[in-house]
C-alpha positions as CSV (number, residue, x, y, z in Angstrom):
1,X,-168.5,-215.7,-91.0
2,X,-169.5,-218.3,-88.5
3,X,-167.7,-221.2,-90.3
4,X,-164.5,-219.1,-90.6
5,X,-164.4,-218.7,-86.8
6,X,-164.5,-222.5,-86.4
7,X,-161.7,-223.0,-88.9
8,X,-159.7,-220.3,-87.2
9,X,-160.2,-221.9,-83.8
10,X,-159.3,-225.3,-85.2
11,X,-156.2,-223.9,-86.9
12,X,-155.1,-222.4,-83.5
13,X,-155.8,-225.6,-81.5
14,X,-154.4,-228.1,-83.9
15,X,-150.7,-227.2,-83.3
16,X,-151.2,-227.4,-79.6
17,X,-152.8,-230.8,-79.9
18,X,-150.0,-232.1,-82.0
19,X,-147.4,-230.6,-79.6
20,X,-149.1,-232.4,-76.7
21,X,-149.2,-235.7,-78.6
22,X,-145.5,-235.4,-79.5
23,X,-144.5,-234.7,-75.9
24,X,-146.4,-237.7,-74.6
25,X,-144.7,-239.9,-77.2
26,X,-141.3,-238.7,-76.2
27,X,-142.0,-239.5,-72.5
28,X,-143.2,-243.0,-73.4
29,X,-140.0,-243.6,-75.4
30,X,-137.9,-242.4,-72.6
31,X,-139.6,-244.6,-70.0
32,X,-139.3,-247.6,-72.3
33,X,-135.5,-247.2,-72.7
34,X,-134.8,-246.8,-68.9
35,X,-134.7,-250.2,-67.2
36,X,-135.7,-250.4,-63.6
37,X,-134.6,-253.0,-61.0
38,X,-137.1,-253.6,-58.2
39,X,-137.0,-256.1,-55.5
40,X,-137.4,-257.1,-51.9
41,X,-135.1,-258.6,-49.2
42,X,-136.3,-261.1,-46.6
43,X,-134.7,-263.0,-43.7
44,X,-134.0,-266.5,-45.0
45,X,-135.2,-268.1,-41.7
46,X,-138.2,-266.0,-40.7
47,X,-139.2,-264.8,-44.2
48,X,-139.8,-261.4,-42.7
49,X,-138.8,-258.2,-44.6
50,X,-135.4,-256.8,-43.7
51,X,-135.2,-253.0,-43.7
52,X,-132.0,-251.0,-44.0
53,X,-130.1,-253.4,-46.3
54,X,-127.6,-251.7,-48.5
55,X,-128.1,-252.8,-52.1
56,X,-125.0,-252.1,-54.2
57,X,-125.2,-252.5,-58.0
58,X,-122.2,-252.3,-60.3
59,X,-121.4,-253.4,-63.8
60,X,-119.0,-256.3,-64.3
61,X,-116.1,-254.0,-64.9
62,X,-116.7,-252.3,-61.6
63,X,-116.9,-248.8,-63.1
64,X,-120.5,-247.7,-62.3
65,X,-121.7,-248.3,-58.8
66,X,-125.1,-247.4,-57.4
67,X,-126.1,-247.9,-53.8
68,X,-129.7,-248.0,-52.4
69,X,-131.2,-249.0,-49.1
70,X,-134.3,-251.1,-48.5
71,X,-137.3,-249.4,-46.9
72,X,-139.3,-250.5,-43.9
73,X,-141.0,-253.2,-46.0
74,X,-137.7,-254.6,-47.3
75,X,-138.3,-253.2,-50.8
76,X,-135.9,-251.3,-53.0
77,X,-136.2,-249.6,-56.4
78,X,-133.3,-248.7,-58.7
79,X,-134.2,-246.4,-61.6
80,X,-132.0,-245.8,-64.7
81,X,-130.2,-249.1,-64.5
82,X,-127.2,-249.6,-66.8
83,X,-127.9,-252.0,-69.6
84,X,-125.8,-255.2,-69.6
85,X,-124.5,-257.6,-67.0
86,X,-124.4,-256.4,-63.4
87,X,-123.4,-257.6,-59.9
88,X,-125.7,-257.1,-57.0
89,X,-124.4,-257.1,-53.4
90,X,-126.5,-257.0,-50.3
91,X,-125.0,-255.9,-47.0
92,X,-126.4,-255.4,-43.5
93,X,-124.8,-255.8,-40.0
94,X,-125.8,-259.1,-38.5
95,X,-126.3,-260.7,-41.9
96,X,-124.1,-262.6,-44.3
97,X,-123.1,-260.5,-47.3
98,X,-125.0,-261.7,-50.3
99,X,-123.6,-261.5,-53.8
100,X,-125.3,-262.3,-57.1
101,X,-123.4,-262.1,-60.3
102,X,-124.5,-262.4,-63.9
103,X,-127.8,-260.5,-63.6
104,X,-128.6,-259.2,-67.1
105,X,-130.4,-255.9,-67.5
106,X,-132.0,-255.4,-70.9
107,X,-133.0,-252.1,-72.5
108,X,-136.6,-251.2,-71.8
109,X,-137.2,-254.2,-69.5
110,X,-138.0,-253.8,-65.8
111,X,-136.7,-256.6,-63.5
112,X,-138.1,-257.7,-60.2
113,X,-135.9,-259.9,-57.9
114,X,-136.5,-261.3,-54.4
115,X,-133.5,-262.0,-52.1
116,X,-133.3,-264.1,-48.9
117,X,-130.4,-263.2,-46.7
118,X,-129.0,-265.3,-43.8
119,X,-128.9,-263.9,-40.3
120,X,-125.5,-264.6,-38.8
121,X,-126.7,-264.7,-35.2
122,X,-129.0,-267.7,-35.8
123,X,-126.5,-269.5,-37.9
124,X,-123.5,-269.3,-35.5
125,X,-125.4,-269.6,-32.3
126,X,-123.8,-273.0,-31.4
127,X,-120.3,-271.5,-31.7
128,X,-120.8,-268.9,-29.0
129,X,-118.9,-269.4,-25.7
130,X,-120.9,-268.7,-22.6
131,X,-119.4,-269.5,-19.2
132,X,-122.7,-271.0,-17.8
133,X,-123.5,-273.0,-20.9
134,X,-122.3,-276.6,-20.8
135,X,-122.3,-279.0,-23.7
136,X,-122.5,-282.7,-22.8
């Protein structure tokens, strides 16, 4: 009698164990097939992180477009990236628009990219007219 209880308990728990195992395999397959793009954006001159940068990502045909914003540390994360070649555009007021073409996203591969963007104010400082500033 005692042995039959063990077999009965085993028979009841075995399907649950198999179901749990199948579920975890499905989740792993799904995570492998969804590429993720991660990165950070820094000021080209100061190398400090730049928060609030709009990161636009679209495929080369311009059909799918996703927009994200960098956090306080200048980091961004884009889940569920489309597979294939994409164009990445970075925009923020006071900075030059940055565009990178030909970034290839592969299935199941996460990609991490760092960007340095140029502050317009520092670059064009010599071209600003000021009535009290004289150039000799």
